[in-house]
C-alpha positions in Angstrom: 26.7 30.4 23.7 24.9 30.4 20.0 27.5 29.6 17.3 27.1 31.3 13.9 28.5 29.8 11.0 28.9 31.6 7.7 26.2 31.3 5.1 28.3 31.0 2.3 30.7 27.9 1.6 34.5 27.8 0.7 35.8 25.1 -1.1 39.7 25.1 0.0 40.4 22.2 -1.8 39.8 23.6 -5.0 43.2 23.4 -7.7 44.1 26.4 -9.4 46.9 27.0 -11.1 49.1 23.8 -11.0 50.5 21.8 -14.2 48.4 19.1 -15.8 50.2 16.0 -15.9 53.0 15.7 -18.5 51.4 12.9 -19.9 52.9 12.5 -23.4 56.6 13.1 -23.1 57.3 12.0 -26.5 60.5 10.4 -25.7 61.8 10.5 -29.7 59.7 12.6 -32.0 59.6 15.6 -29.4 63.3 15.2 -28.9 65.1 17.4 -32.1 69.0 16.6 -31.2 68.1 13.1 -30.9 65.6 12.4 -34.1 68.7 14.8 -36.0 71.5 12.7 -34.9 69.4 9.3 -35.6 68.8 10.5 -39.3 72.4 11.5 -39.6 73.7 8.1 -38.5 71.7 5.4 -38.0 68.9 6.6 -40.4 67.7 2.5 -41.2 66.6 2.5 -37.7 64.3 5.4 -37.6 61.6 3.4 -37.4 62.1 1.2 -35.0 63.2 3.9 -32.3 60.5 6.0 -32.8 57.9 2.7 -32.2 60.4 2.3 -29.2 59.4 6.2 -28.0 56.2 6.1 -28.1 55.6 2.5 -26.2 57.7 4.1 -23.7 55.6 7.3 -23.8 52.6 5.7 -22.9 51.4 6.2 -19.6 51.7 2.2 -18.9 55.0 2.2 -19.2 55.8 5.6 -17.1 54.1 3.6 -14.4 56.2 0.8 -14.6 58.9 3.1 -13.8 57.6 4.8 -10.7 56.6 1.2 -9.4 60.0 -0.3 -10.5 61.5 2.4 -8.6 59.4 2.8 -5.6 59.6 -1.1 -4.5 62.9 -1.9 -3.9 64.3 -5.6 -4.6 64.4 -8.3 -2.0 66.9 -10.2 -1.0 66.1 -14.2 0.1 69.2 -15.6 1.0 67.7 -18.8 2.5 64.2 -20.8 1.6 61.7 -21.7 4.6 63.6 -25.0 5.0 67.5 -23.4 5.3 68.4 -23.9 2.1 70.9 -21.6 0.1 68.5 -20.1 -2.5 70.5 -16.2 -2.9 67.4 -14.6 -5.2 66.3 -11.5 -5.7 62.7 -10.7 -5.7 61.7 -7.6 -8.1 58.6 -5.7 -8.9 56.8 -7.0 -11.6 57.3 -3.7 -12.9 60.7 -4.0 -13.7 60.5 -7.6 -15.3 58.0 -5.1 -17.3 60.4 -3.0 -18.3 63.2 -5.3 -18.8 61.3 -7.3 -21.4 60.4 -4.2 -23.7 64.2 -3.3 -23.5 65.6 -6.9 -24.0 62.9 -7.2 -27.0 63.4 -4.0 -28.4 67.3 -4.7 -28.3 68.9 -2.7 -26.2 71.5 -5.5 -25.6 72.1 -6.8 -28.8 71.2 -4.5 -31.7 74.8 -3.3 -31.8 76.2 -7.0 -32.7 73.8 -8.0 -34.9 75.2 -9.1 -37.6 71.6 -8.6 -39.8 71.1 -5.4 -38.6 71.3 -2.1 -40.5 74.4 0.2 -40.2 74.2 2.4 -36.9 73.6 -0.5 -34.4 75.5 1.5 -32.0 73.6 4.5 -32.1 70.7 2.6 -32.4 71.3 1.2 -28.9 72.5 4.7 -27.8 69.2 5.8 -28.9 67.3 3.1 -27.0 69.3 3.4 -23.8 68.6 7.1 -24.0 64.9 7.1 -24.2 64.4 4.2 -21.3 66.4 6.1 -18.9 64.2 8.3 -18.8 61.4 6.3 -17.9 63.2 4.0 -15.0 67.2 4.1 -15.3 67.7 1.0 -12.5 67.1 -1.5 -15.5 69.3 0.2 -17.8 72.3 -1.4 -15.8 71.9 -4.7 -16.4 71.2 -3.7 -20.5 74.0 -2.3 -20.4 76.4 -4.6 -19.0 74.7 -7.7 -21.2 75.4 -4.9 -24.6 78.8 -3.7 -23.1 79.9 -7.5 -22.2 79.0 -9.2 -25.3 82.2 -8.9 -27.5 84.4 -9.8 -25.4 82.5 -13.1 -24.6 82.4 -13.5 -28.1 85.9 -13.8 -28.2 86.1 -17.4 -26.6 84.4 -20.2 -28.5 84.0 -22.3 -24.8 81.4 -19.6 -24.5 79.5 -19.3 -27.5 76.3 -20.9 -25.6 76.3 -17.5 -23.4 77.0 -15.6 -26.8 74.5 -17.1 -28.6 72.2 -16.3 -25.2 72.8 -12.8 -24.9 71.8 -12.2 -28.4 68.3 -13.6 -28.3 65.8 -11.0 -28.0 64.3 -12.7 -25.3 63.6 -11.9 -21.6 64.0 -14.8 -19.0 64.0 -14.0 -15.4 64.0 -17.6 -14.0 67.2 -18.9 -11.9 67.5 -22.3 -14.3 70.3 -23.0 -15.9 71.1 -21.0 -19.4 70.4 -24.2 -21.5 66.7 -23.9 -20.5 66.4 -20.1 -21.1 64.8 -18.6 -23.7 67.4 -16.0 -23.5 70.5 -14.3 -20.9 71.9 -11.7 -19.5 75.3 -10.5 -18.4 76.8 -8.8 -14.7 79.8 -8.1 -13.8 81.7 -8.1 -10.3 85.1 -6.0 -10.1 85.8 -3.9 -7.3 86.7 -5.0 -3.5 86.6 -3.3 -0.7 90.0 -2.5 -0.3 90.7 -1.1 -3.8 87.7 0.3 -5.6 88.3 1.6 -9.1 92.0 0.6 -8.4 91.4 -3.6 -9.5 95.3 -4.3 -9.0 94.7 -3.4 -5.2 91.6 -6.6 -5.5 92.5 -9.8 -3.7 90.4 -12.7 -4.7 91.8 -15.5 -5.6 91.8 -18.1 -9.0 93.2 -21.5 -8.8 93.4 -23.8 -11.9 90.6 -26.7 -11.9 90.9 -29.8 -13.8 90.6 -28.6 -17.5 92.4 -26.1 -19.5 90.7 -22.7 -18.8 88.9 -23.9 -15.3 89.3 -22.2 -12.4 87.8 -22.1 -9.0 87.4 -18.4 -7.5 87.3 -17.7 -3.6 86.8 -13.9 -2.9 84.5 -11.5 -1.5 83.1 -8.6 -4.5 82.4 -5.3 -3.1 79.9 -4.1 -5.9 78.2 -7.0 -7.7 75.4 -5.3 -10.4 72.5 -7.1 -11.0 73.2 -10.0 -9.6 70.2 -12.3 -10.9 72.1 -12.2 -14.6 73.2 -15.6 -16.2 76.6 -14.7 -15.6 79.4 -12.2 -14.4 82.5 -11.1 -16.2 84.6 -10.7 -13.1 88.6 -10.3 -11.8 90.8 -12.5 -9.7 94.5 -13.1 -9.8 95.4 -16.3 -11.0 98.5 -17.5 -10.9 99.9 -15.6 -13.8 98.2 -12.3 -12.5 95.5 -10.3 -12.5 93.2 -12.1 -14.9 89.3 -11.8 -16.7 87.1 -14.6 -15.8 83.3 -15.4 -17.1 81.4 -16.9 -13.6 78.0 -18.3 -14.5 75.1 -18.9 -11.8 75.3 -22.6 -13.0 78.4 -24.7 -14.0 78.7 -26.6 -17.0 77.2 -30.0 -14.8 73.8 -28.0 -14.3 74.7 -27.4 -10.7 74.2 -23.8 -8.3 77.5 -22.2 -8.4 78.9 -21.5 -5.3 78.6 -17.6 -5.5 76.7 -16.2 -2.0 74.8 -13.0 -2.5 75.4 -11.4 0.9 73.5 -8.3 1.0 71.7 -5.7 -1.4 73.2 -2.4 -1.4 70.5 0.6 0.3 71.7 3.4 -2.4 70.5 6.9 -2.5 69.0 6.1 -6.1 69.1 3.7 -8.6 66.6 2.0 -6.3 65.3 -0.6 -8.9 68.6 -2.3 -9.9 69.6 -4.8 -7.1 73.5 -3.9 -6.5 74.9 -6.2 -4.1 77.6 -7.6 -2.4 78.9 -11.1 -3.4 81.1 -14.0 -2.1 83.0 -16.8 -4.1 83.5 -19.9 -2.2 85.6 -22.2 -4.9 82.9 -20.8 -7.2 84.0 -22.1 -10.8 85.0 -19.8 -13.4 86.2 -20.1 -16.8 89.5 -18.0 -18.0 88.7 -15.2 -20.7 91.5 -14.1 -22.5 95.2 -14.8 -20.8 96.4 -15.2 -17.5 97.5 -11.7 -16.3 95.8 -9.7 -18.9 92.5 -9.0 -17.0 92.8 -5.4 -17.3 93.4 -5.3 -21.0 90.6 -7.7 -21.4 88.2 -6.3 -19.6 88.4 -2.9 -20.9 86.6 -3.3 -24.0 83.5 -4.1 -21.4 84.4 -0.7 -19.8 84.5 1.4 -22.4 80.9 0.3 -23.7 79.7 0.8 -20.4 81.7 4.3 -20.0 79.3 5.2 -23.2 76.2 3.9 -21.3 77.1 6.3 -18.6 77.5 9.1 -20.4 74.1 8.3 -22.4 72.2 7.4 -19.4 73.1 11.1 -18.1 72.4 12.5 -21.4 68.6 11.0 -21.1 68.8 12.2 -17.6 69.3 15.7 -18.3 66.9 15.7 -21.8 63.9 14.5 -19.0 64.3 17.0 -16.2 64.4 19.6 -18.9 61.0 18.2 -20.3 59.9 18.4 -16.4 60.7 21.7 -16.1 59.5 23.3 -19.1 56.2 21.3 -18.9 55.7 22.8 -15.2 56.9 26.5 -16.5 54.7 26.4 -19.4 51.3 25.5 -17.0 52.7 27.7 -14.2 51.6 31.1 -13.5 53.4 33.9 -11.1 53.6 37.4 -11.1 50.9 38.0 -13.6 52.8 35.6 -16.6 53.3 32.4 -17.0 56.2 30.9 -15.6 57.9 30.3 -19.2 56.9 34.0 -20.4 59.3 35.4 -17.4 62.5 37.0 -18.9 64.8 35.3 -16.4 62.9 31.9 -16.3 63.5 31.8 -20.0 67.0 32.4 -19.8 67.5 29.9 -17.4 65.0 27.2 -19.5 67.5 28.1 -22.9 70.4 28.0 -20.6 69.3 23.9 -19.8 68.3 23.2 -23.4 71.3 24.4 -24.5 73.4 22.1 -22.0 70.8 19.3 -23.0 71.4 19.4 -26.3 75.0 19.4 -26.4 75.3 16.5 -24.2 73.3 14.3 -26.2 75.1 15.3 -29.7 78.4 14.5 -28.2 76.9 11.2 -26.4 75.5 10.4 -30.1 78.6 11.1 -31.8 80.3 8.9 -30.0 78.2 6.1 -30.4 78.4 6.8 -34.0 82.7 6.4 -33.8 82.3 3.1 -32.2 80.2 2.2 -35.4 82.7 3.3 -37.5 85.5 1.2 -35.8 83.8 -1.6 -35.1 81.7 -2.6 -38.0 83.8 -0.4 -41.0 87.2 -0.7 -39.2 87.7 2.9 -39.2 91.0 3.5 -37.3 90.4 7.1 -37.3 86.9 6.6 -35.8 88.5 3.8 -33.2 91.3 6.1 -32.0 88.7 9.2 -31.5 86.6 6.9 -29.6 89.3 6.0 -27.3 89.8 9.3 -26.2 86.6 10.6 -26.2 84.6 8.3 -24.5 86.5 9.7 -21.2 86.3 13.3 -22.3 82.5 12.4 -22.7 82.0 10.7 -19.7 83.6 13.0 -17.5 81.8 16.0 -18.8 78.2 14.8 -19.1 78.2 13.0 -16.1 79.5 16.3 -14.1 77.1 18.2 -15.6 74.4 16.5 -15.0 73.5 16.8 -11.4 73.5 20.7 -11.9 71.0 20.9 -14.3 68.6 18.3 -12.8 69.1 20.5 -9.5 68.2 23.2 -11.8 65.3 21.8 -12.8 64.0 20.8 -9.8 63.9 24.4 -8.3 62.0 25.6 -11.6 59.0 23.5 -10.1 59.2 25.0 -6.6 58.3 23.1 -3.7 56.3 21.0 -5.8 59.9 19.4 -6.9 60.8 18.6 -3.4 57.9 16.0 -2.9 58.1 12.1 -3.5 55.1 12.2 -5.8 57.5 14.5 -8.4 59.7 13.0 -11.2 62.3 15.5 -10.1 63.1 13.4 -6.8 64.1 10.2 -8.7 66.1 12.4 -11.3 67.9 14.2 -8.2 68.7 10.9 -6.7 69.6 9.3 -9.9 72.2 11.9 -11.4 75.3 11.8 -9.4 75.4 8.0 -9.9 76.7 7.5 -13.5 79.5 9.9 -12.9 81.3 7.3 -10.0 80.1 4.2 -12.0 82.5 2.9 -14.4 85.3 5.4 -12.9 84.7 8.6 -10.8 86.0 11.7 -12.6 89.5 11.7 -11.3 89.9 8.2 -13.0 88.6 9.8 -16.5 90.8 12.3 -16.4 94.0 10.2 -15.3 92.7 7.9 -18.4 92.9 10.7 -20.6 96.8 11.6 -19.8 97.3 7.9 -20.5 95.5 7.7 -23.8 97.6 11.3 -24.6 100.6 9.9 -24.0 100.7 6.4 -25.5 98.3 6.7 -27.8 99.4 9.7 -30.7 96.8 8.9 -33.3 94.0 9.5 -30.3 95.1 13.3 -30.0 95.4 13.5 -33.8 91.9 12.3 -34.4 90.4 14.7 -31.8 91.9 17.4 -32.8 91.1 16.8 -36.2 87.3 16.1 -35.0 87.6 19.9 -33.0 89.2 21.4 -36.6 86.1 20.7 -38.5 84.4 23.2 -36.2 86.7 26.2 -37.1 85.9 29.7 -38.8 82.1 29.9 -37.3 82.7 31.6 -34.2 85.7 33.5 -32.4 85.3 32.3 -29.0 84.8 28.8 -30.5 88.4 29.4 -32.1 90.0 29.9 -28.8 88.5 27.1 -27.4 89.1 25.0 -30.0 93.3 26.5 -30.1 93.5 25.8 -26.5 92.1 22.3 -26.8 94.3 21.8 -29.3 97.8 23.0 -27.7 96.8 20.1 -24.8 96.6 17.7 -27.4 100.2 18.7 -29.2 102.8 15.7 -28.9 105.2 18.4 -26.3 102.7 19.7 -24.4 103.1 19.7 -20.6 100.2 17.6 -19.1 100.6 17.8 -15.3 98.4 15.0 -13.2 97.2 17.8 -10.9 95.5 20.1 -13.7 94.1 16.7 -15.5 90.6 18.2 -14.7 91.5 21.7 -16.6 92.8 19.5 -19.4 89.7 17.6 -19.8 87.1 20.4 -19.3 88.7 22.2 -22.2 89.0 19.2 -24.5 85.1 18.7 -23.6 83.7 22.2 -24.2 85.9 22.6 -27.2 84.2 19.2 -28.9 80.9 20.2 -27.9 81.4 23.4 -29.3 82.3 22.0 -32.4 79.9 19.7 -32.7 77.2 21.8 -32.2 78.4 24.4 -35.1 78.1 21.7 -37.6 75.0 20.1 -36.8 73.2 22.2 -34.5 70.9 25.0 -35.2 72.4 28.7 -35.1 70.7 29.5 -32.0 72.3 26.6 -30.5 75.9 26.8 -31.4 76.2 30.3 -31.3 74.5 30.3 -27.2 76.7 28.0 -26.3 79.5 29.4 -27.6 78.3 33.0 -26.3 77.2 31.5 -22.5 80.2 28.6 -22.1 83.0 29.7 -23.9 83.4 33.7 -23.2 83.0 35.2 -19.6 82.7 32.3 -16.8 78.9 31.8 -16.1 78.2 30.8 -12.4 74.8 29.7 -12.6 72.6 28.9 -15.2 70.9 31.9 -17.1 74.0 33.7 -16.5 75.9 34.7 -19.4 78.1 37.7 -20.9 77.4 37.3 -24.5 73.7 37.7 -26.6 71.9 34.3 -26.9 69.2 34.6 -29.2 66.6 32.6 -26.0 63.5 32.7 -28.5 65.6 30.5 -31.4 67.1 28.1 -28.6 63.4 27.4 -26.9 62.2 27.0 -30.2 63.7 23.4 -29.8 61.4 22.4 -27.0 58.8 25.2 -28.2 55.6 21.5 -27.9 56.8 21.8 -24.2 56.0 25.5 -23.9 53.1 25.2 -25.7 51.5 22.3 -23.4 51.6 19.7 -26.0 52.7 17.2 -23.7 49.5 18.0 -21.0 46.8 15.3 -20.3 43.8 17.0 -21.2 41.4 18.9 -18.6 
């Protein structure tokens, strides 16, 4: 039978109506909330932060982020002759991003006595932007930043403090005296306890010279096991205590730290989370015996700040990806970004993202004011607001990232899309450094034990009064929680913390954000319950809110055809 072929050729693979790549994300200058916060609280760092944002916005850096996440770290427990080596191999892209972060001062700028005011805000902006390229490298940088003030209090650890301050990344597994710069990790939790570190079973025995101990036990999570030293908890004769455990002992020998395996995680693939064991490992006491939690809490407060900052960065990147896609994709005769319902969704996401960014950078400013200038009220504010901020920003992130993914349709649900990586990353910081319930219980403890913290937060809320009746009602409700005699049922701690969080976000937006944003926040979040993105009962200036991401909606971040 004769077969007749059509005389015309149809190109079945002509690509139409698909977005161009978001190749120019403008991670600093295109983020109005970030740039405004830096201008307000860390103006001397503006040029440096802009340059870092440009460097991370370059295609090379974004490719490094993709590669570092795609190619997971590999543990080498032994060499080919059977010698124990406990080394983790990373893709070169991981080291490239670590180099960028360390040289930019992510772990060190806040503690540099020669740096201008606003060091914690500068650190916050650096971490926030780096997270948008690859969150996995932010964990070791954050721990190095957070642990620096803890080890700085110990004269015997001066060698470590100096190494942490050097802006040089040196991944080699060699004695610290031979390295250009050092990084710090931590290993706190154990299988039987998790966040309840008092259930730990690792033991510390005095070993010779004062302050020296040997540790024996198992740690369920050790973040960044290739760090040069770790802050860890163990039971000494005097109770639960904090120790500094280096990879090399003072005599230059490899310490008895064994990396048992790397965690196969949902996300955060670039970061080599691990389980480790101490087999009589040498360690030095930090602080006093029996005061381990008190000693380590300073580090934990800084990493909690970074947890919130990281998730604010994830929100921002998810919003940018969604806005760009909607600007370039058409359906039913119009661009997605021109469709009224999609515009409401994008405006709602913009409000959420900017509220998170402002809240976290305001918290970083409190760390600056308290630690560099000794501002007691700002220190009190930070003690309470840290737990409130971490709880709220981290809880809000997965919902926003999911909504941004849905804006892409099926194109967002494939591994080539950045949304898959952001979606896997979104829940982590809510777990790291204390889950939601732990944060809420910390809020109750701060309210019960530190009346000055409640007073400081109440004063911050007061500054937002008088601009919107819904905000005034939210502030009044929050301040009732802050009153000294207020009932505080642990079972209702989530509702209490949420009330504090939305009132604080509203008050900050009313003071520092454009009117469309703070009115939009009040109308969409402080009135009738909002069940899904794009739904609100009040009036929101959608065009005014979307002006904050106008360059994305106009295709300003796309690669030229």
